[in-house]
N, C-alpha and C positions, 0 to 999 in steps of 0.2 A: 603271146598268147600263155606260157608258163607263168609270167607276171602276174596274169588276171587270176590264173588259179590258185597262185600261192596267196594272194592280194584276199582272195573270197574265204580261203579254207584257214591262211595262218595269219592273216592279217600284215603281211610284209612283203614286200616284194620277194622275187624269185632270186635266189642268190645262186652261181655256179661254183663250187668251190674248187681250186687247184690246188695239188699239194707236189711236194718232192718226193722223192724216193724216201728221205729220212722220216718225212712228213707223215708218209703212209705207214711204213715200219711201227712209229711210233702209235699212231691210231689204232692200230690192229693188235699191238703189244699191250697196250692201254685196256683193250677191250678183252684181253683173256688169252689172246695167242701166244702160246709159248715159243714158236718158231716162224719168222715171215719169209719167204722166199719171194724174190723182186725180180722182175724180168723187164727188159725193155723191149718194146714192142715197134714193127715199121710194117705199114705207114700208120697204123693205128689200132687200138685195142679190140675194135669191132670186128675187123675182118685183117687181122694179122698174117702178113706173108711171110714174118722173120719175127720169131721170138729168142730173145738171147738173154740168157740168166746175166743179171747186174753185175756179179763178178768176174765175169768173163770178158777177157781182152778183145777190144774191137780191130788189133791191128790186122789181123789173118783175113778179116772177112770182106767180101765183096761189098761196093759201094752200091745202096739201094737205087736210088735216083739214077735214072737213065739220062743221057744227054739229047736222046732222040723221044718225039712224041709216039702217039698211037699210030699214026702213019709212017713212021720210020724217018723222019726229018727231023734234023739236028736243029735245035733251037736256041737263039740265045738264052730265054728263060731259064729252059731245061738245064742249058750248059752252067750257066749261074747257079741254079738249084744244087746239080751235083758238085761243085765247085767249094761252094757253100758248105754241104755234106762232108766233103772231104777236109776239110780246114777245121769244122765242129768236131768231128769223133776221130779223122786220123791224126790231124797236127794238136791240136786242143785237148784230147780225149775228154771231150767234155759227155759224159754217159748221160749225167744229169739233164743235158737238154734231148733227150730221148723223147720221139713225138708224142708216146703213150707209156704206160704202164700196167703190168698184170702183176697182181699181190695173189699170191697163195699163203694162207696161214694155216698153220697145223695148233691143235688142241695140245 
């Protein structure tokens, strides 16, 4: 549906751009913001349950993904998701793989 609207209005398909933390910082800096504060959001930016400054260490924070589903049952899928979260954020310390980003630009 978005592609149809984009084709009608812009004459090109809809493109969903994805940016890294540095990419967002660069865009906002080039747009005239003198300071940009970046935050990691879990599970996403629309309804964040946890907002953590990008400069903050992840080592002391509890894991976000539960190994139990909404019914309280432990599942293999959720257990692997929790393990992946542990490896990505605790072992590899890969903050750049945060599910979502919130950026605040200051003039």
